[in-house]
N, C-alpha and C positions, 0 to 999 in steps of 0.2 A: 354376338352380344358385346356390348361394353359396358362395363361396371366400375364406377369409381371406387377407389379406396384411398384410406389416408393413414400415414404413419404420424409420428409427432414431427417429423421434419420435411418430407417430402410427399406431394401428389404424385399419383400414378394412374395411368389408365390400364386396365386389365383387360387383355384380349383373347380371344381364341382363335388359334391361327388355323390352316387346313388340315393340319395333323391333329389336330384337336388339344394340341399342347397350349397350357395357357402361357402367356408370356405378359411381362410389365414393360411398359414405356413411361420413362420420366417426362411429367407433363409441367413442372413448375420447380423454381428454383427452393433451396432450402428455407430459406427466409424471405416474405416478400419484401420487396425493396424498398427503401424509404422509411423505414422505422427508425432507424439512427439518425436520419436527417431531420425527420418531424422531431424526434426528442431534442435535437441541436436547436431548432428553431422554437422551441418551447411550446410545442402543439400538443394540446391534451384534449380529449382521449385519443388514443393511436388512430392514424389514417387508415382511410377505406382503400379499396382498390383504386382508387383516382390516382392516388401519388404512385401507385406501381405503374399506370398509364404515363404519368407525366414524366416518369424517367425511361421510358421504353423508346429508344431512338428506331426509325425506319429500317434499319440494318438488321436490327435483332429479328424483328417481325417477319422480315423476308428471308431471313435464313432459319426461323424456326417457325413455319406456319403451323405446326402439330399443335402448339401452345395457345393458338386462337387468340393471341392479345393485339389490343388496339395500339397504334402508334400515339405517339405525344404530341401529334401535330395539330388535332383540333383543339386541344387544351392549351398550347402554345397560342393558337388564334384569339383563345380568348383571354388566357393571361397577357398577351400583350396591350388587349384594349384596357384591362385594369390596370396594369402599370402605368399606362398614358395618363389615365383618369387620376389615379390616386397622387402621382406627381404634379399633375396640372392643378389639382384641387390644393395641394399643399403649397404650390408656388404663388397661387393666386391670394391665398390666405395670409400666407407668411409674408409676402413682400407687396404689399398694398401699392406703394409709389413706383414699382415698375411697369413699365408700358408693355402692350401684349407681345410685340415683337422681341423685347428683351426677354419675356418669360418663355416664348418658344424657343428662343436660342438655349436658355438654361435648360429647358427640358431635354432639347436636343443633345446637350453635353452630358446629361445624366443617364438619359434612357438610350444606350447605345450600346453596340456589341462589346466594345471593349470593356466599358464600366460592368455589364451585366456578367459577362465573363469573368471579370476579377473577382466580382461578390460570389458568383459560384464556385469559384475556387477557393475562397475563403472559408465558406461552409462544406468544402469537400465533395459537392454534389458529384463531380465526376466519378469518383468512387463507388457510387451506389447506380450508376447508370447501367442500362441493360445494352449492349452494343453487339453487332455482329463481330464475328471474328476477324473479318477484314479491317473493320473500323477500329477495333481494339489494338490490332497489330501496327497501325499506321498513326497510333498516337490519338485516337478519337477522344480518350478521356480528359486530354487536354487541350482540344481544339475550341478556340473561342467561339466559332459558330455554333458547336452543338452545345456547349456550355451555357451560352445566352439563350438558345431556344428552349434548352431544357429548363432553365431557371423560370423562363416565361411560361411554361406548361405547369410547373409547380405553384407557380402563383395561381394559376387558373383552376387548380387543383384544392388549394387553398380557399380559394374564394366558394367554390361550391360545397365543400364540405364544412368549413369553420364560418363562413360569412364575410363579410365584407369588412367587418372591425379587424378581425383576424388577419386579413390579407394586407390591411392598411398597415397594422403593426410590424407586422413581418419586411414589408416593402421599407417603410420609414427607417427602421432601426438599421437595416443594411445600407440604405441609400442616403440618409441624412449627411454622413461627413462629404460625401461627393456634393451634395448640394450645397453645403457650406462652401466649399472649395468654390464652385462655380459662383456663387453668389459674391466672393471676393475678387472675382475676375478672372480666375485661373479655369479657363475652359478646356485644357488640356489637348487631348488628340482632336483637332479642328477638321482634320482630312477624313477621319471617321465619321465624326459628326454628318459632315457635308456629304460624303459618300451615301451615307444612310438617309439623309433627307432627300437627295437625288434620286434615290431607289424609289423611295414612296411615291414621288412625283414624276417616276418613270423617267427620267433624264440621264444622260451618259455622262461621266465626268471625266476629264482628261487633263493633264497636268504636262506643260512644256516649259523650259529654260529658255526665256527670251533673251536675257543679256547675263554675259560672264565676264566679270571685269577685274581689273587689280593683278599685281603679282602673286605667286603662289603662296606665298606667307600672309596674303592678306585679300584673299579673294571676296568678291562681292557677286551673288548671284540674283538675279531677277526671275521670278515663276510666274508664269500666268495659268488661271484657272480656266477650262473650256467647258461651257454646258451645251451639250448638242452642237458643239462645233463654233460655239460663240464665246468669245473672250469675255468674262465676266467679272473677273477680278485679277490684281497684281500683288506679289510679296516680294520683300527683298529680304536676304539674310546671308550670314556668312557660310552657310552649307546649302546645297540643293534642297534637303529636306525642310531647314529651316524657312527657307524661301517659300515652298511650297505649303507650309502650315501657315504662314502669314496671310498667303492669298487665298488660302481656304477661309480662314478667319473674315477677311474682307467680304468674300462672297456671303457667308453667313450673316454678317452684320447688315449686308444690302439687302439680303432676302428678309431678315426682321423689318426693317425700315419699309420695305415694300408692303408689308403686311399690316405696319401700324396705319399706312395711308388708305 
């Protein structure tokens, strides 16, 4: 027979073993994760279990099946769509003179793993994640991919419990500074934006240094970007990384101009 009992801090399952002796197994944490995060985000009333699910990494579920928790992957799927919509809507309404290709490029520069992970770090989201022991030891609380995915899952949870208005408020409060930078022409990490756009299109991206010239104290590099093996753009810089960034920017701009047509 399984019987649920509670105390003020922790949930337990009370089971009866073969010997007839009762034993207790911890089935949840002392405090549902996400309460502090919701408070930092200005959400009232306190969040429901969806917030806990949004912070549950698959590694935690794999290592702790007795808790019966769901991973955050479904909420991540929803949050990704909400995030794209809110940013697209904001860009459309705020920049009426910008063409579709440029709006697409702006959104890609804002909604990417690097930016989302930075925002997740700002609100200390990583501290409330439920991770498996292996992920914790390997630095999972600081890993950009985990933080970005969890942030999208949190957006999905906010939308389902508090509605689109609150989801929009939270998203824009955090991402408006990044949008303003992009609007001024500072697109930041072009390589990341290109990589994520290519992944959505199921295309492989590779970089190659095509030309290296000049003396050691004044080098110049020309980098090429290849999509599916085809050379799609070139960039020149004083370092290899700078050249690759410029090449990635050229491809993104070309991609946008194609969409305009």
